[in-house]
Jmol script that loads the backbone (N, CA, C; Angstrom):
load data "model"
ATOM      1  N   UNK A   1     134.541 102.428  80.745  1.00  0.00           N
ATOM      2  CA  UNK A   1     134.389 103.492  79.765  1.00  0.00           C
ATOM      3  C   UNK A   1     135.595 104.405  79.858  1.00  0.00           C
ATOM      4  N   UNK A   2     135.612 105.405  78.980  1.00  0.00           N
ATOM      5  CA  UNK A   2     136.753 106.295  78.897  1.00  0.00           C
ATOM      6  C   UNK A   2     136.934 107.057  80.181  1.00  0.00           C
ATOM      7  N   UNK A   3     138.016 107.462  80.477  1.00  0.00           N
ATOM      8  CA  UNK A   3     138.264 108.011  81.736  1.00  0.00           C
ATOM      9  C   UNK A   3     138.216 109.451  81.842  1.00  0.00           C
ATOM     10  N   UNK A   4     137.742 110.105  82.444  1.00  0.00           N
ATOM     11  CA  UNK A   4     137.744 111.359  82.368  1.00  0.00           C
ATOM     12  C   UNK A   4     137.425 112.666  82.793  1.00  0.00           C
ATOM     13  N   UNK A   5     137.310 113.386  81.768  1.00  0.00           N
ATOM     14  CA  UNK A   5     137.111 114.818  81.996  1.00  0.00           C
ATOM     15  C   UNK A   5     135.636 115.221  82.006  1.00  0.00           C
ATOM     16  N   UNK A   6     134.759 114.218  81.897  1.00  0.00           N
ATOM     17  CA  UNK A   6     133.327 114.521  81.879  1.00  0.00           C
ATOM     18  C   UNK A   6     132.870 115.200  83.156  1.00  0.00           C
ATOM     19  N   UNK A   7     133.337 114.688  84.285  1.00  0.00           N
ATOM     20  CA  UNK A   7     132.939 115.271  85.575  1.00  0.00           C
ATOM     21  C   UNK A   7     133.503 116.675  85.733  1.00  0.00           C
ATOM     22  N   UNK A   8     134.723 116.858  85.277  1.00  0.00           N
ATOM     23  CA  UNK A   8     135.340 118.191  85.367  1.00  0.00           C
ATOM     24  C   UNK A   8     134.559 119.197  84.519  1.00  0.00           C
ATOM     25  N   UNK A   9     134.184 118.761  83.325  1.00  0.00           N
ATOM     26  CA  UNK A   9     133.436 119.656  82.438  1.00  0.00           C
ATOM     27  C   UNK A   9     132.084 120.011  83.049  1.00  0.00           C
ATOM     28  N   UNK A  10     131.425 119.031  83.654  1.00  0.00           N
ATOM     29  CA  UNK A  10     130.123 119.293  84.279  1.00  0.00           C
ATOM     30  C   UNK A  10     130.278 120.269  85.441  1.00  0.00           C
ATOM     31  N   UNK A  11     131.320 120.085  86.227  1.00  0.00           N
ATOM     32  CA  UNK A  11     131.552 120.998  87.351  1.00  0.00           C
ATOM     33  C   UNK A  11     131.821 122.411  86.857  1.00  0.00           C
ATOM     34  N   UNK A  12     132.591 122.511  85.792  1.00  0.00           N
ATOM     35  CA  UNK A  12     132.910 123.828  85.246  1.00  0.00           C
ATOM     36  C   UNK A  12     131.642 124.510  84.728  1.00  0.00           C
ATOM     37  N   UNK A  13     130.777 123.743  84.058  1.00  0.00           N
ATOM     38  CA  UNK A  13     129.514 124.315  83.560  1.00  0.00           C
ATOM     39  C   UNK A  13     128.663 124.822  84.719  1.00  0.00           C
ATOM     40  N   UNK A  14     128.587 124.036  85.783  1.00  0.00           N
ATOM     41  CA  UNK A  14     127.811 124.456  86.951  1.00  0.00           C
ATOM     42  C   UNK A  14     128.379 125.727  87.573  1.00  0.00           C
ATOM     43  N   UNK A  15     129.699 125.774  87.697  1.00  0.00           N
ATOM     44  CA  UNK A  15     130.359 126.942  88.282  1.00  0.00           C
ATOM     45  C   UNK A  15     130.122 128.179  87.422  1.00  0.00           C
ATOM     46  N   UNK A  16     130.247 128.031  86.108  1.00  0.00           N
ATOM     47  CA  UNK A  16     130.019 129.166  85.206  1.00  0.00           C
ATOM     48  C   UNK A  16     128.571 129.624  85.236  1.00  0.00           C
ATOM     49  N   UNK A  17     127.643 128.685  85.323  1.00  0.00           N
ATOM     50  CA  UNK A  17     126.224 129.038  85.380  1.00  0.00           C
ATOM     51  C   UNK A  17     125.935 129.808  86.669  1.00  0.00           C
ATOM     52  N   UNK A  18     126.560 129.388  87.766  1.00  0.00           N
ATOM     53  CA  UNK A  18     126.361 130.066  89.042  1.00  0.00           C
ATOM     54  C   UNK A  18     126.901 131.494  88.983  1.00  0.00           C
ATOM     55  N   UNK A  19     128.060 131.663  88.363  1.00  0.00           N
ATOM     56  CA  UNK A  19     128.660 132.994  88.245  1.00  0.00           C
ATOM     57  C   UNK A  19     127.849 133.895  87.318  1.00  0.00           C
ATOM     58  N   UNK A  20     127.271 133.331  86.281  1.00  0.00           N
ATOM     59  CA  UNK A  20     126.506 134.116  85.319  1.00  0.00           C
ATOM     60  C   UNK A  20     125.120 134.466  85.846  1.00  0.00           C
ATOM     61  N   UNK A  21     124.681 133.782  86.890  1.00  0.00           N
ATOM     62  CA  UNK A  21     123.340 134.001  87.420  1.00  0.00           C
ATOM     63  C   UNK A  21     123.171 135.383  88.040  1.00  0.00           C
ATOM     64  N   UNK A  22     124.238 136.134  88.191  1.00  0.00           N
ATOM     65  CA  UNK A  22     124.170 137.458  88.786  1.00  0.00           C
ATOM     66  C   UNK A  22     123.406 138.453  87.940  1.00  0.00           C
ATOM     67  N   UNK A  23     122.982 138.071  86.773  1.00  0.00           N
ATOM     68  CA  UNK A  23     122.219 138.966  85.921  1.00  0.00           C
ATOM     69  C   UNK A  23     123.043 139.407  84.722  1.00  0.00           C
ATOM     70  N   UNK A  24     122.363 139.698  83.663  1.00  0.00           N
ATOM     71  CA  UNK A  24     123.052 140.116  82.450  1.00  0.00           C
ATOM     72  C   UNK A  24     123.616 141.521  82.638  1.00  0.00           C
ATOM     73  N   UNK A  25     124.809 141.709  82.171  1.00  0.00           N
ATOM     74  CA  UNK A  25     125.427 143.033  82.239  1.00  0.00           C
ATOM     75  C   UNK A  25     125.029 143.773  80.962  1.00  0.00           C
ATOM     76  N   UNK A  26     124.191 144.761  81.107  1.00  0.00           N
ATOM     77  CA  UNK A  26     123.665 145.463  79.951  1.00  0.00           C
ATOM     78  C   UNK A  26     124.520 146.664  79.586  1.00  0.00           C
ATOM     79  N   UNK A  27     124.778 146.817  78.320  1.00  0.00           N
ATOM     80  CA  UNK A  27     125.522 147.964  77.810  1.00  0.00           C
ATOM     81  C   UNK A  27     124.592 149.148  77.578  1.00  0.00           C
ATOM     82  N   UNK A  28     123.282 148.925  77.619  1.00  0.00           N
ATOM     83  CA  UNK A  28     122.322 149.975  77.286  1.00  0.00           C
ATOM     84  C   UNK A  28     122.419 151.185  78.210  1.00  0.00           C
ATOM     85  N   UNK A  29     122.547 150.953  79.505  1.00  0.00           N
ATOM     86  CA  UNK A  29     122.629 152.067  80.446  1.00  0.00           C
ATOM     87  C   UNK A  29     123.905 152.869  80.231  1.00  0.00           C
ATOM     88  N   UNK A  30     124.980 152.172  79.957  1.00  0.00           N
ATOM     89  CA  UNK A  30     126.256 152.845  79.709  1.00  0.00           C
ATOM     90  C   UNK A  30     126.150 153.701  78.449  1.00  0.00           C
ATOM     91  N   UNK A  31     125.533 153.156  77.406  1.00  0.00           N
ATOM     92  CA  UNK A  31     125.380 153.898  76.152  1.00  0.00           C
ATOM     93  C   UNK A  31     124.509 155.138  76.343  1.00  0.00           C
ATOM     94  N   UNK A  32     123.427 155.020  77.093  1.00  0.00           N
ATOM     95  CA  UNK A  32     122.556 156.171  77.330  1.00  0.00           C
ATOM     96  C   UNK A  32     123.303 157.271  78.069  1.00  0.00           C
ATOM     97  N   UNK A  33     124.125 156.887  79.022  1.00  0.00           N
ATOM     98  CA  UNK A  33     124.883 157.874  79.795  1.00  0.00           C
ATOM     99  C   UNK A  33     125.934 158.568  78.933  1.00  0.00           C
ATOM    100  N   UNK A  34     126.392 157.898  77.883  1.00  0.00           N
ATOM    101  CA  UNK A  34     127.442 158.460  77.036  1.00  0.00           C
ATOM    102  C   UNK A  34     126.896 159.386  75.947  1.00  0.00           C
ATOM    103  N   UNK A  35     125.583 159.505  75.853  1.00  0.00           N
ATOM    104  CA  UNK A  35     124.981 160.373  74.839  1.00  0.00           C
ATOM    105  C   UNK A  35     124.941 161.801  75.370  1.00  0.00           C
ATOM    106  N   UNK A  36     125.997 162.543  75.126  1.00  0.00           N
ATOM    107  CA  UNK A  36     126.048 163.896  75.678  1.00  0.00           C
ATOM    108  C   UNK A  36     126.092 164.984  74.606  1.00  0.00           C
ATOM    109  N   UNK A  37     125.885 164.604  73.345  1.00  0.00           N
ATOM    110  CA  UNK A  37     125.773 165.600  72.273  1.00  0.00           C
ATOM    111  C   UNK A  37     124.294 165.650  71.893  1.00  0.00           C
ATOM    112  N   UNK A  38     123.714 166.853  71.916  1.00  0.00           N
ATOM    113  CA  UNK A  38     122.287 166.965  71.628  1.00  0.00           C
ATOM    114  C   UNK A  38     122.031 168.023  70.568  1.00  0.00           C
ATOM    115  N   UNK A  39     121.177 167.683  69.614  1.00  0.00           N
ATOM    116  CA  UNK A  39     120.773 168.623  68.568  1.00  0.00           C
ATOM    117  C   UNK A  39     119.828 169.653  69.187  1.00  0.00           C
ATOM    118  N   UNK A  40     120.133 170.924  69.010  1.00  0.00           N
ATOM    119  CA  UNK A  40     119.285 171.979  69.565  1.00  0.00           C
ATOM    120  C   UNK A  40     117.920 172.052  68.873  1.00  0.00           C
ATOM    121  N   UNK A  41     117.851 171.585  67.638  1.00  0.00           N
ATOM    122  CA  UNK A  41     116.609 171.677  66.878  1.00  0.00           C
ATOM    123  C   UNK A  41     115.609 170.591  67.274  1.00  0.00           C
ATOM    124  N   UNK A  42     116.043 169.314  67.221  1.00  0.00           N
ATOM    125  CA  UNK A  42     115.099 168.222  67.467  1.00  0.00           C
ATOM    126  C   UNK A  42     115.367 167.480  68.770  1.00  0.00           C
ATOM    127  N   UNK A  43     116.407 167.884  69.490  1.00  0.00           N
ATOM    128  CA  UNK A  43     116.764 167.289  70.785  1.00  0.00           C
ATOM    129  C   UNK A  43     117.218 165.834  70.686  1.00  0.00           C
ATOM    130  N   UNK A  44     117.580 165.375  69.491  1.00  0.00           N
ATOM    131  CA  UNK A  44     118.132 164.032  69.343  1.00  0.00           C
ATOM    132  C   UNK A  44     119.494 163.988  70.027  1.00  0.00           C
ATOM    133  N   UNK A  45     119.811 162.852  70.652  1.00  0.00           N
ATOM    134  CA  UNK A  45     121.087 162.733  71.345  1.00  0.00           C
ATOM    135  C   UNK A  45     122.025 161.805  70.589  1.00  0.00           C
ATOM    136  N   UNK A  46     123.312 162.079  70.724  1.00  0.00           N
ATOM    137  CA  UNK A  46     124.341 161.308  70.040  1.00  0.00           C
ATOM    138  C   UNK A  46     125.433 160.950  71.032  1.00  0.00           C
ATOM    139  N   UNK A  47     126.078 159.807  70.801  1.00  0.00           N
ATOM    140  CA  UNK A  47     127.186 159.399  71.652  1.00  0.00           C
ATOM    141  C   UNK A  47     128.307 160.418  71.585  1.00  0.00           C
ATOM    142  N   UNK A  48     129.038 160.545  72.682  1.00  0.00           N
ATOM    143  CA  UNK A  48     130.121 161.524  72.736  1.00  0.00           C
ATOM    144  C   UNK A  48     131.220 161.217  71.728  1.00  0.00           C
ATOM    145  N   UNK A  49     131.246 159.998  71.191  1.00  0.00           N
ATOM    146  CA  UNK A  49     132.264 159.630  70.205  1.00  0.00           C
ATOM    147  C   UNK A  49     131.836 159.914  68.767  1.00  0.00           C
ATOM    148  N   UNK A  50     130.646 160.479  68.590  1.00  0.00           N
ATOM    149  CA  UNK A  50     130.152 160.778  67.245  1.00  0.00           C
ATOM    150  C   UNK A  50     131.043 161.820  66.579  1.00  0.00           C
ATOM    151  N   UNK A  51     131.375 161.582  65.333  1.00  0.00           N
ATOM    152  CA  UNK A  51     132.303 162.456  64.614  1.00  0.00           C
ATOM    153  C   UNK A  51     131.580 163.633  63.962  1.00  0.00           C
ATOM    154  N   UNK A  52     132.362 164.628  63.625  1.00  0.00           N
ATOM    155  CA  UNK A  52     131.838 165.860  63.026  1.00  0.00           C
ATOM    156  C   UNK A  52     131.047 165.563  61.756  1.00  0.00           C
ATOM    157  N   UNK A  53     131.538 164.633  60.938  1.00  0.00           N
ATOM    158  CA  UNK A  53     130.882 164.324  59.670  1.00  0.00           C
ATOM    159  C   UNK A  53     129.443 163.837  59.885  1.00  0.00           C
ATOM    160  N   UNK A  54     129.248 162.949  60.843  1.00  0.00           N
ATOM    161  CA  UNK A  54     127.909 162.415  61.112  1.00  0.00           C
ATOM    162  C   UNK A  54     126.973 163.499  61.634  1.00  0.00           C
ATOM    163  N   UNK A  55     127.496 164.380  62.476  1.00  0.00           N
ATOM    164  CA  UNK A  55     126.664 165.466  63.012  1.00  0.00           C
ATOM    165  C   UNK A  55     126.304 166.468  61.913  1.00  0.00           C
ATOM    166  N   UNK A  56     127.253 166.738  61.026  1.00  0.00           N
ATOM    167  CA  UNK A  56     126.983 167.639  59.900  1.00  0.00           C
ATOM    168  C   UNK A  56     125.907 167.039  58.993  1.00  0.00           C
ATOM    169  N   UNK A  57     126.018 165.720  58.732  1.00  0.00           N
ATOM    170  CA  UNK A  57     125.011 165.059  57.900  1.00  0.00           C
ATOM    171  C   UNK A  57     123.626 165.153  58.551  1.00  0.00           C
ATOM    172  N   UNK A  58     123.553 164.989  59.856  1.00  0.00           N
ATOM    173  CA  UNK A  58     122.270 165.115  60.557  1.00  0.00           C
ATOM    174  C   UNK A  58     121.704 166.521  60.371  1.00  0.00           C
ATOM    175  N   UNK A  59     122.532 167.529  60.601  1.00  0.00           N
ATOM    176  CA  UNK A  59     122.074 168.915  60.519  1.00  0.00           C
ATOM    177  C   UNK A  59     121.567 169.246  59.112  1.00  0.00           C
ATOM    178  N   UNK A  60     122.306 168.824  58.103  1.00  0.00           N
ATOM    179  CA  UNK A  60     121.936 169.150  56.716  1.00  0.00           C
ATOM    180  C   UNK A  60     120.719 168.336  56.270  1.00  0.00           C
ATOM    181  N   UNK A  61     120.754 167.017  56.494  1.00  0.00           N
ATOM    182  CA  UNK A  61     119.693 166.148  55.988  1.00  0.00           C
ATOM    183  C   UNK A  61     118.371 166.289  56.747  1.00  0.00           C
ATOM    184  N   UNK A  62     118.421 166.463  58.038  1.00  0.00           N
ATOM    185  CA  UNK A  62     117.194 166.537  58.830  1.00  0.00           C
ATOM    186  C   UNK A  62     116.622 167.947  58.919  1.00  0.00           C
ATOM    187  N   UNK A  63     117.514 168.956  58.979  1.00  0.00           N
ATOM    188  CA  UNK A  63     117.036 170.302  59.270  1.00  0.00           C
ATOM    189  C   UNK A  63     117.446 171.358  58.248  1.00  0.00           C
ATOM    190  N   UNK A  64     118.257 170.972  57.284  1.00  0.00           N
ATOM    191  CA  UNK A  64     118.769 171.913  56.286  1.00  0.00           C
ATOM    192  C   UNK A  64     119.466 173.092  56.978  1.00  0.00           C
ATOM    193  N   UNK A  65     120.283 172.762  57.991  1.00  0.00           N
ATOM    194  CA  UNK A  65     121.017 173.767  58.758  1.00  0.00           C
ATOM    195  C   UNK A  65     122.494 173.399  58.782  1.00  0.00           C
ATOM    196  N   UNK A  66     123.285 174.276  59.371  1.00  0.00           N
ATOM    197  CA  UNK A  66     124.719 173.995  59.493  1.00  0.00           C
ATOM    198  C   UNK A  66     124.994 173.261  60.797  1.00  0.00           C
ATOM    199  N   UNK A  67     126.195 172.756  60.913  1.00  0.00           N
ATOM    200  CA  UNK A  67     126.622 172.066  62.132  1.00  0.00           C
ATOM    201  C   UNK A  67     126.492 172.981  63.346  1.00  0.00           C
ATOM    202  N   UNK A  68     126.947 174.215  63.219  1.00  0.00           N
ATOM    203  CA  UNK A  68     126.913 175.159  64.354  1.00  0.00           C
ATOM    204  C   UNK A  68     125.486 175.549  64.743  1.00  0.00           C
ATOM    205  N   UNK A  69     124.567 175.547  63.793  1.00  0.00           N
ATOM    206  CA  UNK A  69     123.174 175.877  64.121  1.00  0.00           C
ATOM    207  C   UNK A  69     122.528 174.788  64.969  1.00  0.00           C
ATOM    208  N   UNK A  70     122.845 173.532  64.671  1.00  0.00           N
ATOM    209  CA  UNK A  70     122.247 172.423  65.413  1.00  0.00           C
ATOM    210  C   UNK A  70     123.050 172.034  66.657  1.00  0.00           C
ATOM    211  N   UNK A  71     124.357 172.182  66.574  1.00  0.00           N
ATOM    212  CA  UNK A  71     125.227 171.775  67.674  1.00  0.00           C
ATOM    213  C   UNK A  71     126.186 172.918  68.024  1.00  0.00           C
ATOM    214  N   UNK A  72     125.683 173.992  68.637  1.00  0.00           N
ATOM    215  CA  UNK A  72     126.521 175.169  68.891  1.00  0.00           C
ATOM    216  C   UNK A  72     127.676 174.913  69.857  1.00  0.00           C
ATOM    217  N   UNK A  73     127.550 173.918  70.716  1.00  0.00           N
ATOM    218  CA  UNK A  73     128.618 173.670  71.688  1.00  0.00           C
ATOM    219  C   UNK A  73     129.608 172.611  71.227  1.00  0.00           C
ATOM    220  N   UNK A  74     129.357 172.002  70.057  1.00  0.00           N
ATOM    221  CA  UNK A  74     130.264 170.950  69.575  1.00  0.00           C
ATOM    222  C   UNK A  74     131.594 171.526  69.150  1.00  0.00           C
ATOM    223  N   UNK A  75     132.662 170.896  69.622  1.00  0.00           N
ATOM    224  CA  UNK A  75     134.005 171.293  69.226  1.00  0.00           C
ATOM    225  C   UNK A  75     134.707 170.087  68.646  1.00  0.00           C
ATOM    226  N   UNK A  76     135.422 170.322  67.551  1.00  0.00           N
ATOM    227  CA  UNK A  76     136.177 169.237  66.916  1.00  0.00           C
ATOM    228  C   UNK A  76     137.324 168.874  67.849  1.00  0.00           C
ATOM    229  N   UNK A  77     137.430 167.570  68.205  1.00  0.00           N
ATOM    230  CA  UNK A  77     138.538 167.174  69.082  1.00  0.00           C
ATOM    231  C   UNK A  77     139.888 167.444  68.425  1.00  0.00           C
ATOM    232  N   UNK A  78     140.861 167.825  69.222  1.00  0.00           N
ATOM    233  CA  UNK A  78     142.196 168.084  68.700  1.00  0.00           C
ATOM    234  C   UNK A  78     142.838 166.788  68.231  1.00  0.00           C
ATOM    235  N   UNK A  79     143.565 166.866  67.145  1.00  0.00           N
ATOM    236  CA  UNK A  79     144.254 165.691  66.606  1.00  0.00           C
ATOM    237  C   UNK A  79     145.346 165.259  67.574  1.00  0.00           C
ATOM    238  N   UNK A  80     145.538 163.958  67.673  1.00  0.00           N
ATOM    239  CA  UNK A  80     146.539 163.445  68.608  1.00  0.00           C
ATOM    240  C   UNK A  80     147.916 163.459  68.022  1.00  0.00           C
TER     241      UNK A  80
END
end "model"
wireframe off; spacefill off
backbone 0.3
color backbone group
């Protein structure tokens, strides 16, 4: 039969399966830790990368308030 790479491929699959057996690396915990913007009205949390526009939309649509009323500590990041 053909000569080959079948054994090499099987070994590689076994090696990769063994390395992956350490458990799934979840992004969920990292995302929860990055939620450091909180609405003072409803206590909803937002990722630290959330932009001013999205926070303003939340304040207006959910609470009929301004950005500063819901997020008094939020500061617009300086332009690079």
